[in-house]
MARDO-21951 format. One record per atom (N, C-alpha, C, O): residue number from 1; atom name; x, y, z. Coordinates in steps of 0.1 Angstrom, whole numbers, plus 5000, padded with zeros to 4 digits. Example, Ala and Ser with C-alpha at 12.3 -4.5 7.8 and 13.67 -1.06 7.14 Angstrom:
{1 "N" {5132 4943 5078}}
{1 "CA" {5123 4955 5078}}
{1 "C" {5132 4967 5078}}
{1 "O" {5142 4967 5085}}
{2 "N" {5128 4978 5071}}
{2 "CA" {5137 4989 5071}}
{2 "C" {5129 5000 5079}}
{2 "O" {5134 5011 5080}}
END
This chain:
{1 "N" {9538 9788 2076}}
{1 "CA" {9550 9788 2084}}
{1 "C" {9547 9793 2098}}
{1 "O" {9552 9788 2108}}
{2 "N" {9539 9803 2099}}
{2 "CA" {9536 9809 2112}}
{2 "C" {9529 9799 2121}}
{2 "O" {9531 9799 2133}}
{3 "N" {9520 9791 2115}}
{3 "CA" {9512 9781 2123}}
{3 "C" {9522 9771 2129}}
{3 "O" {9521 9766 2140}}
{4 "N" {9532 9768 2121}}
{4 "CA" {9542 9758 2125}}
{4 "C" {9550 9764 2137}}
{4 "O" {9553 9757 2147}}
{5 "N" {9554 9776 2137}}
{5 "CA" {9561 9783 2148}}
{5 "C" {9552 9783 2160}}
{5 "O" {9557 9781 2171}}
{6 "N" {9539 9786 2159}}
{6 "CA" {9530 9787 2170}}
{6 "C" {9528 9773 2176}}
{6 "O" {9528 9772 2188}}
{7 "N" {9528 9763 2168}}
{7 "CA" {9527 9749 2173}}
{7 "C" {9539 9745 2181}}
{7 "O" {9538 9739 2192}}
{8 "N" {9551 9749 2176}}
{8 "CA" {9563 9746 2183}}
{8 "C" {9564 9753 2196}}
{8 "O" {9568 9748 2206}}
{9 "N" {9560 9766 2196}}
{9 "CA" {9560 9774 2209}}
{9 "C" {9550 9767 2219}}
{9 "O" {9553 9767 2231}}
{10 "N" {9539 9763 2214}}
{10 "CA" {9529 9757 2223}}
{10 "C" {9535 9744 2229}}
{10 "O" {9533 9741 2241}}
{11 "N" {9542 9736 2221}}
{11 "CA" {9548 9724 2226}}
{11 "C" {9559 9727 2236}}
{11 "O" {9559 9721 2247}}
{12 "N" {9567 9737 2233}}
{12 "CA" {9577 9741 2243}}
{12 "C" {9571 9746 2256}}
{12 "O" {9576 9742 2267}}
{13 "N" {9561 9753 2255}}
{13 "CA" {9554 9758 2267}}
{13 "C" {9548 9747 2275}}
{13 "O" {9549 9746 2287}}
{14 "N" {9542 9737 2268}}
{14 "CA" {9537 9725 2275}}
{14 "C" {9548 9717 2282}}
{14 "O" {9546 9712 2293}}
{15 "N" {9560 9716 2275}}
{15 "CA" {9571 9709 2281}}
{15 "C" {9576 9716 2294}}
{15 "O" {9579 9709 2304}}
{16 "N" {9576 9729 2294}}
{16 "CA" {9580 9736 2306}}
{16 "C" {9570 9734 2317}}
{16 "O" {9574 9732 2329}}
{17 "N" {9557 9734 2314}}
{17 "CA" {9547 9732 2324}}
{17 "C" {9548 9718 2330}}
{17 "O" {9547 9716 2342}}
{18 "N" {9551 9708 2321}}
{18 "CA" {9553 9694 2326}}
{18 "C" {9565 9693 2335}}
{18 "O" {9565 9686 2345}}
{19 "N" {9576 9699 2331}}
{19 "CA" {9588 9699 2340}}
{19 "C" {9585 9705 2353}}
{19 "O" {9589 9699 2363}}
{20 "N" {9578 9716 2354}}
{20 "CA" {9574 9722 2366}}
{20 "C" {9566 9713 2375}}
{20 "O" {9568 9712 2387}}
{21 "N" {9556 9706 2368}}
{21 "CA" {9547 9697 2376}}
{21 "C" {9555 9685 2381}}
{21 "O" {9554 9681 2393}}
{22 "N" {9564 9680 2373}}
{22 "CA" {9571 9668 2377}}
{22 "C" {9581 9672 2388}}
{22 "O" {9584 9663 2397}}
{23 "N" {9586 9684 2388}}
{23 "CA" {9596 9688 2398}}
{23 "C" {9589 9688 2412}}
{23 "O" {9596 9688 2422}}
{24 "N" {9576 9688 2412}}
{24 "CA" {9568 9689 2425}}
{24 "C" {9564 9675 2430}}
{24 "O" {9557 9674 2440}}
{25 "N" {9567 9665 2422}}
{25 "CA" {9563 9651 2425}}
{25 "C" {9573 9644 2434}}
{25 "O" {9585 9645 2430}}
{26 "N" {9569 9638 2445}}
{26 "CA" {9578 9631 2454}}
{26 "C" {9574 9617 2455}}
{26 "O" {9580 9609 2464}}
{27 "N" {9565 9612 2447}}
{27 "CA" {9561 9598 2447}}
{27 "C" {9569 9591 2437}}
{27 "O" {9568 9593 2425}}
{28 "N" {9578 9582 2442}}
{28 "CA" {9587 9575 2433}}
{28 "C" {9580 9566 2423}}
{28 "O" {9585 9564 2412}}
{29 "N" {9569 9560 2427}}
{29 "CA" {9561 9551 2418}}
{29 "C" {9555 9559 2407}}
{29 "O" {9556 9555 2395}}
{30 "N" {9550 9571 2410}}
{30 "CA" {9545 9580 2399}}
{30 "C" {9556 9584 2390}}
{30 "O" {9554 9585 2378}}
{31 "N" {9567 9588 2395}}
{31 "CA" {9579 9592 2387}}
{31 "C" {9583 9580 2378}}
{31 "O" {9587 9583 2366}}
{32 "N" {9583 9568 2383}}
{32 "CA" {9586 9556 2374}}
{32 "C" {9576 9555 2363}}
{32 "O" {9580 9552 2352}}
{33 "N" {9563 9557 2366}}
{33 "CA" {9553 9556 2356}}
{33 "C" {9555 9567 2345}}
{33 "O" {9553 9564 2333}}
{34 "N" {9558 9579 2349}}
{34 "CA" {9560 9590 2340}}
{34 "C" {9572 9586 2331}}
{34 "O" {9572 9588 2319}}
{35 "N" {9583 9581 2337}}
{35 "CA" {9595 9577 2330}}
{35 "C" {9591 9566 2319}}
{35 "O" {9596 9567 2308}}
{36 "N" {9583 9556 2323}}
{36 "CA" {9579 9546 2314}}
{36 "C" {9571 9551 2303}}
{36 "O" {9573 9546 2291}}
{37 "N" {9562 9560 2305}}
{37 "CA" {9554 9566 2294}}
{37 "C" {9564 9573 2284}}
{37 "O" {9562 9571 2272}}
{38 "N" {9573 9581 2289}}
{38 "CA" {9582 9588 2280}}
{38 "C" {9591 9578 2273}}
{38 "O" {9593 9580 2261}}
{39 "N" {9596 9568 2279}}
{39 "CA" {9605 9558 2273}}
{39 "C" {9597 9550 2262}}
{39 "O" {9603 9547 2252}}
{40 "N" {9585 9547 2265}}
{40 "CA" {9578 9539 2256}}
{40 "C" {9574 9547 2244}}
{40 "O" {9573 9541 2232}}
{41 "N" {9571 9560 2245}}
{41 "CA" {9568 9568 2234}}
{41 "C" {9580 9570 2225}}
{41 "O" {9578 9572 2213}}
{42 "N" {9592 9570 2230}}
{42 "CA" {9604 9572 2222}}
{42 "C" {9607 9560 2214}}
{42 "O" {9612 9561 2203}}
{43 "N" {9603 9548 2219}}
{43 "CA" {9607 9536 2212}}
{43 "C" {9597 9533 2200}}
{43 "O" {9601 9525 2192}}
{44 "N" {9586 9539 2200}}
{44 "CA" {9576 9536 2189}}
{44 "C" {9576 9548 2180}}
{44 "O" {9569 9558 2183}}
{45 "N" {9583 9547 2168}}
{45 "CA" {9583 9558 2159}}
{45 "C" {9570 9562 2154}}
{45 "O" {9568 9574 2149}}
{46 "N" {9560 9553 2154}}
{46 "CA" {9547 9556 2149}}
{46 "C" {9541 9568 2157}}
{46 "O" {9533 9576 2152}}
{47 "N" {9544 9569 2170}}
{47 "CA" {9539 9580 2178}}
{47 "C" {9545 9593 2175}}
{47 "O" {9540 9603 2180}}
{48 "N" {9556 9593 2168}}
{48 "CA" {9564 9605 2165}}
{48 "C" {9560 9611 2152}}
{48 "O" {9561 9624 2151}}
{49 "N" {9557 9603 2142}}
{49 "CA" {9555 9608 2129}}
{49 "C" {9542 9616 2128}}
{49 "O" {9533 9614 2136}}
{50 "N" {9540 9624 2118}}
{50 "CA" {9528 9633 2116}}
{50 "C" {9517 9624 2110}}
{50 "O" {9519 9613 2105}}
{51 "N" {9505 9630 2111}}
{51 "CA" {9493 9623 2106}}
{51 "C" {9494 9621 2091}}
{51 "O" {9490 9611 2085}}
{52 "N" {9500 9631 2084}}
{52 "CA" {9502 9630 2069}}
{52 "C" {9511 9618 2066}}
{52 "O" {9510 9611 2056}}
{53 "N" {9522 9617 2074}}
{53 "CA" {9531 9606 2072}}
{53 "C" {9525 9592 2074}}
{53 "O" {9527 9583 2067}}
{54 "N" {9517 9592 2085}}
{54 "CA" {9509 9579 2088}}
{54 "C" {9500 9576 2076}}
{54 "O" {9499 9564 2072}}
{55 "N" {9493 9586 2071}}
{55 "CA" {9483 9584 2060}}
{55 "C" {9491 9579 2048}}
{55 "O" {9486 9570 2041}}
{56 "N" {9502 9585 2045}}
{56 "CA" {9510 9580 2033}}
{56 "C" {9515 9566 2035}}
{56 "O" {9514 9558 2025}}
{57 "N" {9519 9562 2047}}
{57 "CA" {9523 9548 2049}}
{57 "C" {9511 9539 2048}}
{57 "O" {9512 9528 2041}}
{58 "N" {9499 9542 2053}}
{58 "CA" {9487 9534 2052}}
{58 "C" {9483 9533 2038}}
{58 "O" {9479 9522 2033}}
{59 "N" {9484 9544 2030}}
{59 "CA" {9481 9543 2016}}
{59 "C" {9490 9534 2008}}
{59 "O" {9486 9526 1999}}
{60 "N" {9503 9534 2012}}
{60 "CA" {9513 9526 2006}}
{60 "C" {9510 9511 2009}}
{60 "O" {9512 9503 2000}}
{61 "N" {9506 9508 2021}}
{61 "CA" {9503 9494 2025}}
{61 "C" {9490 9489 2017}}
{61 "O" {9490 9478 2013}}
{62 "N" {9481 9498 2015}}
{62 "CA" {9469 9495 2007}}
{62 "C" {9472 9492 1993}}
{62 "O" {9468 9482 1987}}
{63 "N" {9481 9500 1987}}
{63 "CA" {9486 9498 1973}}
{63 "C" {9493 9485 1972}}
{63 "O" {9491 9477 1963}}
{64 "N" {9501 9482 1982}}
{64 "CA" {9508 9469 1983}}
{64 "C" {9498 9457 1983}}
{64 "O" {9500 9448 1975}}
{65 "N" {9488 9458 1991}}
{65 "CA" {9478 9448 1992}}
{65 "C" {9470 9446 1979}}
{65 "O" {9466 9435 1975}}
{66 "N" {9469 9457 1971}}
{66 "CA" {9462 9456 1958}}
{66 "C" {9471 9453 1947}}
{66 "O" {9466 9452 1935}}
{67 "N" {9484 9451 1950}}
{67 "CA" {9493 9448 1939}}
{67 "C" {9498 9460 1931}}
{67 "O" {9504 9458 1920}}
{68 "N" {9495 9472 1936}}
{68 "CA" {9500 9484 1929}}
{68 "C" {9514 9487 1933}}
{68 "O" {9517 9495 1942}}
{69 "N" {9523 9480 1926}}
{69 "CA" {9538 9481 1930}}
{69 "C" {9546 9485 1918}}
{69 "O" {9543 9482 1906}}
{70 "N" {9557 9492 1921}}
{70 "CA" {9567 9495 1911}}
{70 "C" {9580 9490 1916}}
{70 "O" {9583 9491 1927}}
{71 "N" {9588 9485 1906}}
{71 "CA" {9601 9480 1910}}
{71 "C" {9610 9493 1912}}
{71 "O" {9607 9504 1908}}
{72 "N" {9622 9491 1918}}
{72 "CA" {9631 9501 1920}}
{72 "C" {9635 9507 1907}}
{72 "O" {9636 9520 1906}}
{73 "N" {9638 9499 1897}}
{73 "CA" {9641 9503 1884}}
{73 "C" {9631 9512 1877}}
{73 "O" {9634 9522 1871}}
{74 "N" {9618 9508 1879}}
{74 "CA" {9607 9516 1873}}
{74 "C" {9606 9530 1880}}
{74 "O" {9604 9540 1873}}
{75 "N" {9608 9530 1893}}
{75 "CA" {9608 9543 1900}}
{75 "C" {9620 9552 1895}}
{75 "O" {9618 9564 1893}}
{76 "N" {9631 9546 1894}}
{76 "CA" {9643 9554 1890}}
{76 "C" {9641 9559 1876}}
{76 "O" {9645 9570 1873}}
{77 "N" {9635 9551 1867}}
{77 "CA" {9633 9556 1853}}
{77 "C" {9623 9568 1853}}
{77 "O" {9626 9577 1846}}
{78 "N" {9613 9567 1862}}
{78 "CA" {9604 9578 1862}}
{78 "C" {9610 9591 1868}}
{78 "O" {9608 9602 1863}}
{79 "N" {9619 9589 1878}}
{79 "CA" {9626 9601 1883}}
{79 "C" {9635 9607 1873}}
{79 "O" {9636 9619 1872}}
{80 "N" {9642 9598 1866}}
{80 "CA" {9652 9603 1856}}
{80 "C" {9645 9610 1844}}
{80 "O" {9650 9619 1838}}
{81 "N" {9633 9606 1841}}
{81 "CA" {9626 9612 1830}}
{81 "C" {9619 9625 1833}}
{81 "O" {9614 9632 1824}}
{82 "N" {9619 9629 1845}}
{82 "CA" {9612 9642 1849}}
{82 "C" {9622 9653 1850}}
{82 "O" {9618 9664 1853}}
END
């Protein structure tokens, strides 16, 4: 848990640094580029999820390709039996 808090604090610190840096920029083209980077990162959820979530999705896609599938009913039965 402590590592998670430290990571969050590091991210918040980096955001403050970036805000300070951006506030010193007077080049409108550069500001548009920064805005585009931020907007493009928001639209792609893949850039937001964690590496473990990406790995789980990739493993699921591999299972799908190999035909390792369960129907919704099979999953629900397994959940109810536990």
